[in-house]
N, CA, C and O of each residue as an XYZ file, in Angstrom:
408
protein
N      23.004    -66.558    -20.121
C      22.169    -68.386    -20.687
C      20.221    -68.083    -20.785
O      19.442    -67.391    -20.129
N      20.134    -68.649    -21.493
C      18.911    -69.087    -21.691
C      18.257    -70.666    -21.766
O      18.439    -71.654    -22.477
N      17.514    -70.360    -20.774
C      16.844    -71.108    -20.317
C      15.409    -71.786    -20.327
O      14.721    -71.622    -19.319
N      14.927    -72.490    -21.316
C      13.251    -72.824    -22.024
C      12.925    -73.967    -21.185
O      13.429    -75.051    -21.476
N      11.760    -73.821    -19.680
C      11.509    -75.001    -19.417
C      10.049    -74.916    -19.354
O       9.348    -74.015    -19.816
N       9.584    -76.239    -18.562
C       8.035    -76.769    -18.363
C       7.617    -76.862    -17.298
O       8.008    -77.994    -17.012
N       7.145    -76.545    -16.542
C       6.616    -77.431    -15.129
C       5.492    -77.692    -15.573
O       4.872    -77.033    -16.409
N       4.922    -79.349    -14.672
C       3.756    -79.743    -14.920
C       3.406    -80.173    -13.462
O       4.169    -80.828    -12.750
N       2.275    -79.771    -13.127
C       1.780    -80.975    -12.018
C       1.041    -81.416    -12.065
O      -0.105    -81.179    -12.448
N       1.683    -82.421    -11.555
C       0.879    -84.233    -11.478
C      -0.457    -84.390    -10.805
O      -1.259    -85.320    -10.896
N      -0.521    -83.249    -10.091
C      -2.404    -82.801    -10.321
C      -3.201    -81.943    -10.676
O      -2.578    -80.989    -11.143
N      -4.594    -81.746    -10.701
C      -4.596    -80.266    -11.173
C      -5.297    -80.005     -9.955
O      -4.781    -80.244     -8.863
N      -6.745    -79.401    -10.112
C      -7.977    -78.356     -8.888
C      -9.029    -79.739     -9.563
O      -8.787    -80.614    -10.395
N     -10.348    -79.382     -8.681
C     -11.467    -79.565     -8.609
C     -11.226    -80.374    -10.239
O     -11.042    -81.585    -10.120
N     -11.211    -79.898    -11.566
C     -11.758    -80.043    -12.514
C     -10.522    -80.627    -13.341
O     -10.664    -80.947    -14.521
N      -9.656    -80.716    -12.865
C      -8.433    -81.520    -13.312
C      -7.392    -80.406    -14.527
O      -6.568    -80.858    -15.322
N      -7.713    -79.040    -14.365
C      -7.172    -78.381    -15.229
C      -5.435    -77.957    -14.025
O      -5.548    -77.928    -12.800
N      -4.181    -77.715    -14.668
C      -3.346    -76.826    -13.871
C      -2.688    -75.872    -14.499
O      -1.492    -75.699    -14.731
N      -3.968    -75.083    -14.818
C      -3.760    -73.419    -15.431
C      -3.577    -72.722    -13.806
O      -2.516    -72.099    -13.780
N      -4.309    -72.656    -12.464
C      -3.489    -72.192    -11.328
C      -2.120    -72.389    -10.913
O      -1.370    -71.567    -10.385
N      -1.847    -73.878    -11.298
C      -0.202    -73.880    -10.603
C       0.614    -73.668    -11.854
O       1.744    -73.330    -11.501
N       0.513    -73.728    -13.248
C       1.570    -72.600    -13.561
C       1.170    -71.112    -13.765
O       2.037    -70.240    -13.826
N      -0.233    -70.819    -13.875
C       0.141    -68.990    -13.517
C       0.631    -69.001    -12.103
O      -0.138    -68.185    -11.596
N       1.198    -69.293    -11.417
C       1.716    -68.947     -9.600
C       3.177    -69.164    -10.584
O       3.743    -68.094    -10.805
N       4.015    -70.698    -11.343
C       5.507    -70.437    -11.534
C       5.412    -69.600    -12.302
O       6.526    -69.077    -12.350
N       4.291    -68.763    -13.447
C       4.594    -67.716    -14.177
C       4.516    -66.489    -13.581
O       5.382    -65.622    -13.462
N       3.812    -66.504    -13.359
C       3.985    -65.458    -11.925
C       5.712    -65.236    -11.452
O       6.363    -64.218    -11.688
N       6.232    -66.499    -10.720
C       7.749    -65.908    -10.325
C       8.325    -65.138    -10.802
O       8.890    -64.198    -10.244
N       8.283    -65.467    -12.298
C       9.351    -65.725    -13.657
C       8.891    -64.182    -13.873
O       9.791    -63.399    -13.566
N       7.762    -63.599    -14.306
C       7.379    -62.589    -13.991
C       8.517    -61.320    -13.216
O       9.475    -60.565    -13.382
N       7.642    -61.765    -12.425
C       8.568    -60.889    -10.917
C      10.209    -61.156    -10.632
O      10.872    -60.520     -9.812
N      10.640    -62.080    -11.366
C      12.374    -62.001    -11.159
C      13.021    -60.874    -12.131
O      14.224    -60.675    -11.958
N      12.499    -60.266    -12.929
C      12.567    -59.255    -13.486
C      13.324    -59.453    -15.000
O      13.384    -58.458    -15.723
N      13.768    -60.445    -15.367
C      14.870    -61.179    -15.595
C      13.479    -61.104    -17.251
O      12.260    -60.974    -17.360
N      14.591    -61.271    -18.141
C      13.737    -61.075    -19.914
C      13.106    -62.434    -19.499
O      13.436    -63.197    -18.591
N      11.792    -62.555    -20.705
C      11.673    -63.012    -19.920
C      10.164    -64.172    -21.722
O       9.041    -63.670    -21.755
N      10.312    -64.945    -22.394
C       8.609    -64.706    -22.813
C       7.834    -66.392    -21.835
O       8.243    -67.207    -21.008
N       6.631    -66.147    -22.574
C       6.047    -68.048    -22.790
C       5.259    -67.554    -23.374
O       4.768    -66.441    -23.563
N       5.093    -69.442    -23.934
C       3.715    -69.935    -24.974
C       3.494    -70.488    -24.311
O       3.484    -70.376    -23.085
N       3.090    -71.768    -25.439
C       2.041    -72.380    -25.280
C       2.183    -73.862    -24.263
O       1.545    -74.559    -23.474
N       4.143    -73.674    -25.264
C       4.577    -74.638    -23.757
C       5.551    -75.100    -23.011
O       6.022    -76.192    -22.692
N       5.776    -73.701    -22.765
C       7.017    -73.505    -22.509
C       7.904    -71.578    -22.235
O       8.149    -70.627    -22.976
N       8.090    -71.883    -20.804
C       8.622    -70.304    -20.639
C      10.122    -70.298    -21.463
O      10.979    -71.108    -21.817
N       9.905    -69.125    -21.511
C      11.792    -68.572    -21.791
C      12.505    -67.892    -21.015
O      11.719    -66.957    -20.859
N      13.852    -67.482    -20.076
C      14.460    -66.799    -19.635
C      16.238    -66.683    -19.746
O      17.156    -67.500    -19.822
N      16.100    -64.885    -19.699
C      17.537    -65.388    -19.635
C      18.452    -64.328    -19.361
O      18.435    -63.322    -20.071
N      19.428    -64.469    -18.192
C      20.074    -64.458    -17.264
C      21.648    -64.712    -16.720
O      22.415    -63.942    -17.297
N      22.129    -65.340    -16.033
C      22.797    -65.997    -15.341
C      22.858    -67.003    -14.851
O      21.924    -67.410    -14.160
N      24.012    -67.747    -15.057
C      23.063    -69.317    -14.032
C      22.893    -69.089    -13.493
O      22.025    -68.267    -13.785
N      23.042    -69.091    -12.234
C      22.825    -68.877    -10.748
C      21.133    -67.943    -10.177
O      20.425    -68.123     -9.187
N      21.033    -67.081    -11.204
C      19.474    -66.209    -11.071
C      19.289    -67.469    -11.675
O      19.363    -68.561    -11.110
N      18.971    -67.180    -13.216
C      18.023    -68.075    -13.874
C      17.940    -69.223    -13.180
O      16.812    -69.295    -12.691
N      18.739    -70.349    -12.850
C      18.364    -71.548    -11.887
C      17.562    -71.272     -9.967
O      17.142    -72.114     -9.173
N      17.655    -69.737     -9.854
C      16.788    -69.428     -8.842
C      15.081    -69.160     -9.016
O      13.983    -69.280     -8.471
N      15.527    -68.878     -9.760
C      14.254    -68.806    -10.418
C      13.419    -69.651    -10.897
O      12.196    -69.706    -10.765
N      14.218    -70.385    -11.528
C      13.189    -72.334    -12.245
C      12.679    -72.305    -10.633
O      11.646    -71.752    -10.254
N      13.773    -73.127     -9.649
C      13.734    -73.744     -8.399
C      12.301    -73.036     -7.896
O      11.308    -73.756     -7.791
N      12.219    -71.614     -7.588
C      11.352    -71.503     -7.301
C       9.754    -71.055     -7.519
O       8.824    -70.595     -6.856
N      10.151    -71.652     -9.379
C       9.013    -71.966     -9.443
C       8.215    -72.967     -9.709
O       7.071    -72.922    -10.159
N       9.144    -74.288     -9.286
C       8.573    -75.075     -8.740
C       8.316    -75.703     -7.842
O       7.579    -76.664     -7.622
N       9.512    -74.625     -6.852
C       8.806    -74.368     -4.998
C       7.006    -74.103     -5.292
O       6.051    -74.165     -4.518
N       7.055    -73.936     -6.081
C       5.277    -72.813     -6.286
C       4.400    -73.691     -6.616
O       3.303    -73.752     -6.061
N       4.783    -74.502     -7.584
C       3.727    -75.793     -8.284
C       3.668    -76.551     -6.655
O       2.693    -76.601     -5.905
N       5.117    -77.122     -6.414
C       4.969    -77.334     -5.062
C       3.881    -77.703     -4.129
O       3.527    -78.837     -3.806
N       3.430    -76.615     -3.765
C       3.334    -76.193     -2.866
C       1.454    -77.172     -3.312
O       0.618    -77.682     -2.566
N       1.504    -77.052     -4.490
C      -0.484    -77.431     -4.489
C      -0.028    -79.129     -5.251
O      -0.962    -79.923     -5.145
N       0.879    -79.546     -5.758
C       1.152    -80.708     -6.360
C       2.013    -81.711     -4.953
O       2.818    -81.619     -4.026
N       1.283    -82.463     -5.542
C       2.709    -83.995     -3.997
C       3.734    -84.198     -5.773
O       3.960    -83.020     -5.499
N       4.266    -84.420     -6.757
C       4.385    -84.597     -7.717
C       4.626    -83.381     -9.152
O       3.719    -82.681     -9.602
N       5.741    -83.387     -9.545
C       6.233    -81.855     -9.916
C       7.251    -82.597    -11.797
O       8.337    -83.010    -12.206
N       6.356    -82.403    -12.079
C       7.825    -82.527    -13.671
C       8.400    -81.166    -14.001
O       7.945    -80.117    -13.546
N       9.374    -81.248    -14.778
C      10.222    -80.022    -14.893
C      11.100    -80.587    -15.686
O      11.937    -81.374    -15.246
N      10.974    -80.074    -17.651
C      11.669    -79.870    -18.575
C      11.905    -78.854    -18.774
O      11.072    -77.949    -18.719
N      13.565    -78.651    -19.174
C      14.800    -77.813    -18.353
C      15.633    -78.213    -20.455
O      15.810    -79.317    -20.970
N      15.871    -77.028    -20.970
C      16.663    -77.588    -22.236
C      17.756    -75.576    -21.684
O      17.158    -74.574    -21.292
N      19.139    -75.670    -21.858
C      19.880    -74.370    -21.620
C      20.390    -74.297    -22.428
O      20.784    -75.318    -22.992
N      20.687    -72.900    -22.977
C      21.788    -72.249    -24.317
C      22.900    -72.024    -23.340
O      22.883    -70.797    -23.240
N      23.665    -72.369    -22.715
C      24.706    -71.991    -22.453
C      26.139    -71.276    -23.123
O      27.164    -71.855    -23.485
N      25.832    -69.870    -23.146
C      27.541    -68.981    -24.065
C      27.878    -68.042    -23.268
O      27.418    -66.907    -23.391
N      28.543    -68.303    -22.537
C      29.014    -67.208    -22.521
C      29.640    -65.683    -22.995
O      30.527    -65.434    -23.812
N      28.819    -64.771    -22.151
C      29.538    -63.627    -22.725
C      28.387    -62.871    -23.174
O      28.194    -61.658    -23.254
N      28.062    -63.325    -23.298
C      25.548    -62.783    -24.281
C      24.811    -62.998    -23.720
O      24.342    -63.870    -22.988
N      24.579    -61.525    -24.326
C      22.767    -60.969    -23.457
C      22.147    -61.132    -24.110
O      22.492    -61.938    -24.975
N      20.674    -60.470    -24.223
C      20.407    -60.333    -25.173
C      18.987    -61.476    -26.670
O      17.960    -61.354    -27.338
N      20.492    -62.763    -26.174
C      19.983    -63.964    -27.367
C      18.096    -64.897    -27.637
O      17.792    -65.891    -28.295
N      17.332    -64.041    -26.848
C      16.594    -63.862    -27.027
C      16.017    -63.604    -27.554
O      15.022    -64.272    -27.836
N      16.253    -62.588    -27.970
C      15.676    -61.826    -28.810
C      16.762    -62.021    -30.860
O      16.620    -62.267    -32.058
N      17.858    -61.605    -29.621
C      18.855    -61.300    -31.061
C      19.086    -63.316    -31.940
O      19.051    -63.512    -33.154
N      19.204    -63.953    -31.331
C      18.885    -65.779    -31.773
C      17.548    -65.342    -32.877
O      17.680    -65.333    -34.100
N      16.674    -65.104    -32.381
C      15.476    -65.025    -33.584
C      15.483    -63.689    -35.077
O      14.939    -63.757    -36.179
N      16.680    -62.155    -34.215
C      16.914    -61.745    -35.919
C      18.228    -62.230    -36.358
O      18.830    -61.551    -37.189
N      18.726    -63.257    -35.938
C      19.820    -63.404    -37.026
C      19.051    -64.598    -38.190
O      19.294    -64.646    -39.396
N      17.786    -65.772    -37.190
C      16.976    -66.629    -38.182
C      16.489    -65.852    -39.233
O      16.795    -65.894    -40.424
N      15.368    -64.847    -38.408
C      14.863    -63.651    -40.022
C      15.640    -63.071    -40.464
O      14.869    -62.322    -41.063
N      17.298    -62.443    -40.931
C      17.630    -62.462    -41.494
C      18.291    -63.252    -42.516
O      18.307    -62.980    -43.716
N      18.938    -64.436    -41.851
C      18.334    -65.321    -42.929
C      17.879    -66.107    -43.802
O      18.437    -66.816    -44.640
N      16.114    -65.809    -43.368
C      15.300    -66.615    -43.853
C      15.715    -65.320    -45.566
O      16.051    -65.570    -46.724
N      15.476    -64.192    -44.910
C      15.129    -63.206    -45.991
C      16.151    -62.882    -46.586
O      15.952    -61.918    -47.326
N      17.877    -63.524    -46.601
C      18.064    -63.760    -47.715
C      18.211    -64.896    -48.864
O      18.761    -64.916    -49.965
N      17.474    -65.822    -48.111
C      16.661    -67.112    -48.474
C      17.588    -68.290    -48.637
O      17.506    -69.131    -49.532
N      18.903    -68.234    -47.203
C      20.211    -68.946    -46.849
C      19.137    -70.599    -46.740
O      17.917    -70.495    -46.871
N      19.594    -71.590    -46.568
C      19.977    -72.315    -46.488
C      19.769    -73.077    -44.994
O      20.302    -74.165    -44.777
């Protein structure tokens, strides 16, 4: 499965920023050893249900250590028996674009 998620602390540092709390969450993902990528809006992570959800929970927990309220947006692509789909889906898209597909 692939999960795209975004964690938002309800409060930031003294300057109102949330970068340090978000960095702590991304650090959890990177240390998980699972395939992942982070962009300006979401972090994507790929693996089996239990391992992916455990990483998301740990990421939420580290943000909750510094924020009294945490928002979580999560979208999952659940496709049994598949792996490597974070890149494979993009490869299929690029192939379709090269062919001029609709």
